[in-house]
N, C-alpha and C positions, 0 to 999 in steps of 0.2 A: 366654807363656800369658796369655790374657785374664783380666781380673779375676774375671769370673763363673766361669770355668773353674777358677781357683785355688781359689775357694770350694768348688766341687763336689769337687775333689780332697781338700780339707781335711775336708769332711764325710764322705767315705768312711772316714776313719780311725776313725770312731766304731764301725764294725761290727767284729764278731769275725771272725777268719780263717774263710773259708767255703769250701765246696765245693758241688757240685751234681750233678744227674744229667741226662744228655742226653735230649733229646726235641725234636721240631721244632715248627713252628707257622706259621700263616698270618695275614696281616693287612696292616698298613700300616707305612711307615717315614717318617722325616722328619728333616731337619736341613739346615743349609746354611752355617753359619759355619765358621771354622777354629779349631782349638785346637792351637797349636804345642806340641810336647812334645819332649823329648830323644829321640834315636834309640834303637832297641832292639837291644841285643846280648845282654842277659841280663835275666831277670825274677826278682825276689825278692819274696816276700810278707812284709811286715813290718807287724805291727799292723793288718792288714786293708787296707793300701794297697800298690799295686803300684808299684815303683820300677824305672826302666829306665836301664841304662847307655847312654852316648851312642856313636854310631858314624855313619859317613856312607854306610851301605849304601844301594843304590838310587839313588845320585847319580853323576854323571860326575866326571871329574877336576877340572872347573871348578866343581863343586858344583851343577850344574844337574840337576834330577830327570829321569830317563829314563822313556820310555814302556815298557810291559811287553809281552812276547810273549803274545798272547791264549791260546794253548794252555797256556802255563806258568801264566798267571793263573787259568785254569779247571781246572788239575790238581786231583785230589782232595786234600783236606787232612785234618787230624785230626778234623774234624767234617763231616757232610754239609752242603752249601750249602743255605741256605733261600732259596727263589726264588719270584717271582711272574711270571706271564705265560707265553706260549707258548714251549716249549722250542726250537722252530724259528724263533723270531723273528729278523729280520734284524739286530737290534741287541741287544747285551748290555751292561747297566750293572752294574757292581760297586761297591757302597758299603761303605766301612769307617766304622764309627760307634761312639761311646761313649754308653752310656745316660745318663750324667750330663752330657753335653755340651749346653749351652744352644743352640748353633748347630745341633746335630743335631735338637733338638726343634723349632727354628724351621723348619728345612727340612721336617720331618714335617708341620707344621701349614700352612705357607704355600705350599710348592712341590710336594711329593709328590702331594697329591690330584689336581691338574690333570695332572701328569706321568702318573700312573697311569691316569686317565680317558682321556686323549688317546692314549697310546702303549702302556701295558702291557695295558689291557683290550681294545685293538683288535688285539692280536697283533703290534705293531711293535717291542716291547721286552720282553726278558727281564730282570727286575730281581733281582739277587742281593744279599742283605744279609749282611755279615760283622761279627763282633764285634771291636771294637778298644778294650777297656776302658782308661780312663786312670786308674782308681783301683779300690780294692777293692769299693766299693759298685756301681760300674758292672759289674764282673765278676759280682757276685751277681745283679744285675738281668738280665744276659744269661743266667745260669744258670736263673733263674726261667722265662724265656721258653722255653728249651730243655726244661725239665722239664714244661712245659704240654702238650707233644705237637705233632706236625707241623700238625694242623688248627687249633691255637690259638696258634701261634708269633707270627704277625704281628699278630693282635688284641692279644696281650699287649704286644708291642713298641709298637704304636700307643698303647695305653692308658698305658703307662709314660711315653712322650713327652708325651702330652696332659696328664698329671698330674705332670710332672716336678718342678715347684716345691713340690708337697705332700710328696714323699718324699725329695728330695735336701736334707735338713736336717741341720745340724750336731748330732752326738751322738745323733740319733734316727733315723738313716737306716735301720737294719735293722728297727727297730720299725715305721716307716712302710711299709717294703717288705712286712713281714708283713701289715699292714692291707690293703695293695693285694692281696696274694696271696689273702687270705681272701675278698675281694670277687670275685676271679677264680675261686673255687671250691677253693682249697687249704685243707687243714686245717693246724693247727699242726704235726702230725706229718709230713705230706707236705712242708710247707715246710722243716722242719728236715732231713728226709732229703735234699731237693734241695740245701740249703746245705752239707751235709756230704759231698757227692759230690766227693771230691778228684780223681777221674779226669776228671770233667767240667770242673772248675775248671782243671786243668792243660791240657786240650785247648783251652779258650778262650784261655788265656795263649799257647798255641802258635800259634793262629790269628793272634793279634796280633803275635807275634814274626815269623812268616813274612811278614805284611803289611809290617812295617817292613824286615826284612832283605832280602827278595827284591824288594819292589815300592816301597820308599822311602816308605812311608806314615809321616808324622810329624805329622799333624794330623787332626782330625775336624770335619766329615765329609770324607772323601776319595773321589773318584769316578774310575772308569775306564770309558770308553765305547769298546767294541770294542778294548780294550787301550790306548787313548790316555788319558792323564791329563787330567781336566777342569780347566781354569783359569778364572779369573774369579770371579764372585760366587755361582755356583751357582743362578742364577735360571733359570726355564724356558727362556728364550731361549738361555742358554749350552748347555743340553742339546740343544736343537733344532738349533743350529749344527753339532753333531757327529753327529747321527743320519743314518743312511743310509735312502734310500727314502721320504723325506717331502718335501713341498713346502716350500721355504725362503721365509720372508718377504722381500719386497723391501727393499733397503737404502735409507735416506733420506739426504739430503745431510749431515745432522748426525751420521751414523754409526749412527743408530737403525734401526728396522725397521718397516715397515708391511705389513699383509697384502697379498698379491698380489690384483689385480683379480679379481672373481668370474668364473669360467669360464676363467681363465688357468692355465697349469701352469708349473712351473719344474723344471729338471733336478735330480734328487736328487744330493746331494753325498756323497762318501765311499763306502766299501764296508764291508760287515759283516766283522768279524774283522780280521786283520792280515796 
C-alpha cells in the first residue's frame, strides 16, 4: 500500500461506525494510481475501519489476474450501477474506486475530464463507477453520494475527489465530511440518517467484496474495458488503446504515439463486449 494510502486508511479510523441510505447521482469521477490491498474474502467493520482477509480470488494458478466475462461483470449487483454515457455505446468502462484513494482523485482531476469529453459525451463509451472502499471513511463518503440521489451522485463523487485533501484528515474525517455534506445541501439530520443506514453500508461492502472475489480487484482505481482489465499507468492513451470504434494514433519509432495525419483513417481495433 502506498504511503499516502496508508495515511488515508489510518484517517478513516477516526470515524464512528457508520451506515447510510441508498440513492444515486450523476457527475464526474477520477483517479488513476493503484492502491494495493489484501484480497477480500470477508469484511469486518472494526472501529470504523474495514479490514479484509486475504485470498487469491480472481487470479489464475500462476497468480496472473484474469479478464472478466463482460456479461458477468455487468450482472446486477446489490446496488444499482451508477453510469454516465449512452447505454448503447460500443465500449463499456467499469471503474472500481475508493473515495480516500489519492490515485483515484488524481485520475478524476487529470484524466477523466478528457476521457469524458472525447468518448463518454460523444456516445462512444458507457462509464460505470463502482464503490470499492479501502477504509471506513471511504465507505461513508460513498454512502453520502448514494444518499444524494441519482441526479447528484456524480457531482458529489467529483466534489469529494476534488476536495479530498480537506476531508481525509486524521481524527476529523467525519466532521469534515459533514461540513462537505452541508455545503452539498444535507442537514445534520439527513447526514446522520444516511450514515446510520446499515443496509446501504452493507450493500457497499458487498459491492466491494464481489469486485474482489469475482473479478480480482485488489487495488484502486481498477478499470475493465469491455471486460478486459486495463494495465499500464491509466493515462488517456492506455484507455484509447483498448477502445473499439475509434481512430488509433500512429505509433512512433520510440514506442510513443502521434496523431494520424489529417484526413487519414485507421482501422478500429477490438470489439465491444467479450
